[in-house]
C-alpha positions as CSV (number, residue, x, y, z in Angstrom):
1,M,27.2,-19.3,21.7
2,Q,24.5,-17.4,23.4
3,K,25.4,-16.7,26.8
4,T,23.0,-16.6,29.6
5,T,22.5,-14.6,32.8
6,P,24.8,-15.8,35.1
7,L,23.2,-17.5,38.5
8,R,24.7,-17.0,42.1
9,P,26.2,-20.3,43.4
10,H,23.3,-22.6,44.5
11,K,22.0,-25.9,45.4
12,V,18.6,-27.4,44.9
13,L,17.5,-29.8,47.1
14,G,15.1,-31.7,45.4
15,R,11.5,-31.8,44.6
16,T,10.2,-34.2,46.9
17,G,10.8,-35.8,50.3
18,Y,12.6,-32.5,51.9
19,G,11.3,-32.5,55.4
20,G,8.9,-35.0,54.3
21,R,7.2,-33.0,51.8
22,D,6.8,-32.3,48.1
23,L,8.8,-29.4,47.5
24,H,11.8,-27.5,45.5
25,A,13.8,-26.3,48.2
26,L,17.0,-24.4,47.3
27,M,20.0,-23.3,49.3
28,L,22.7,-20.3,48.4
29,T,26.0,-22.0,48.9
30,E,28.1,-18.8,48.7
31,G,27.6,-15.3,50.7
32,F,26.3,-14.0,54.2
33,Y,23.2,-16.2,53.5
34,A,24.9,-19.4,52.5
35,G,23.1,-22.3,53.9
36,I,19.8,-21.1,54.6
37,V,17.2,-23.5,53.2
38,F,14.2,-21.9,51.4
39,S,11.6,-22.3,48.9
40,Y,9.2,-19.9,46.9
41,S,5.6,-20.4,46.2
42,N,3.1,-18.0,44.6
43,V,5.1,-16.0,42.2
44,S,3.4,-13.3,40.5
45,F,4.0,-10.6,38.4
46,K,1.9,-6.8,38.0
47,E,2.6,-5.0,35.0
48,D,2.5,-1.1,35.3
49,S,2.2,-0.2,31.7
50,E,1.9,3.5,32.3
51,N,5.5,3.3,33.7
52,D,6.6,0.5,31.6
53,V,7.6,-1.5,34.7
54,L,7.0,-5.1,35.8
55,T,7.1,-6.0,39.4
56,V,8.0,-9.3,40.7
57,A,5.8,-10.6,44.0
58,F,6.7,-13.8,45.6
59,E,6.0,-15.7,49.0
60,Y,8.9,-17.9,50.6
61,E,9.2,-20.0,53.5
62,I,12.6,-20.7,55.4
63,H,13.2,-24.5,56.3
64,E,16.7,-24.4,58.0
65,V,18.9,-21.7,59.3
66,P,22.5,-22.6,59.8
67,Q,23.3,-21.5,63.6
68,E,26.0,-19.0,61.9
69,V,23.6,-17.2,60.5
70,E,20.8,-16.7,62.9
71,G,19.4,-13.6,63.7
72,F,20.0,-12.3,60.0
73,D,18.4,-9.0,58.6
74,K,15.1,-10.3,57.3
75,K,14.6,-7.3,54.7
76,S,18.0,-7.8,53.4
77,F,17.5,-11.7,52.7
78,E,14.0,-10.9,50.8
79,K,16.0,-8.3,48.6
80,E,18.6,-11.3,48.1
81,L,15.6,-13.6,47.2
82,G,14.0,-11.3,45.0
83,D,17.1,-10.7,42.6
84,F,17.7,-14.6,43.2
85,I,14.3,-15.5,41.4
86,V,14.9,-12.6,39.1
87,E,18.3,-14.1,37.9
88,L,16.5,-17.5,37.9
89,L,13.6,-16.3,35.5
90,Y,15.8,-14.9,33.5
91,Y,18.0,-17.6,32.9
92,G,15.2,-20.0,32.3
93,L,14.1,-17.7,29.8
94,E,17.5,-17.2,28.0
95,R,18.0,-21.0,28.2
96,D,14.9,-22.3,27.0
97,K,14.5,-19.6,24.3
98,L,11.2,-17.9,25.6
99,G,9.9,-14.8,24.8
100,F,12.3,-12.0,23.6
101,I,15.1,-11.4,25.4
102,D,18.3,-9.9,24.0
103,G,21.6,-11.5,24.8
104,E,23.6,-8.6,24.5
105,Q,21.1,-6.5,26.5
106,N,22.9,-4.4,29.4
107,R,20.8,-5.5,32.6
108,E,21.3,-2.7,34.3
109,D,19.0,-0.7,31.8
110,D,16.1,-3.5,32.4
111,S,12.7,-2.2,33.4
112,I,12.3,-5.1,36.4
113,K,12.0,-2.9,39.6
114,S,14.6,-3.1,42.0
115,Y,13.8,-4.6,46.0
116,A,12.5,-1.5,47.0
117,Q,9.5,-1.6,44.5
118,R,9.0,-5.2,44.8
119,S,6.3,-6.7,46.9
120,V,7.2,-9.6,49.3
121,L,4.2,-11.4,50.3
122,P,4.1,-12.5,53.7
123,Q,3.4,-16.0,54.5
124,G,-0.4,-16.4,54.7
125,G,-1.1,-12.8,53.7
126,T,-1.7,-10.6,50.9
127,I,0.4,-8.3,48.4
128,S,1.5,-5.4,50.1
129,K,1.1,-1.8,48.6
130,D,4.5,0.1,48.4
């Protein structure tokens, strides 16, 4: 049986009707950011073939923040969202057997850049240069 990348505990809150709009909202259910309802948009990739690295960029929107988490560190939350979207991508690729991903591969040796090398698109903004 093929092992897939583990996903941190989360809930998918639906594709339609959340907040009166059609969207795919998510919520982490454990950890410091548990309960924050958010959605991703405009996920993109930039390949740096010279350094053999793939950079992930995304926009996100926060829909609800529990009172006990208000005032959270935005940079730390963006790192959490970046790490989570990479997990979701690996999980989907492995589950649906899309592309070539070696199930025995050590994730620490992957060439996907760490948070410090990812771009987060500001809402309504453009890709920032690192």
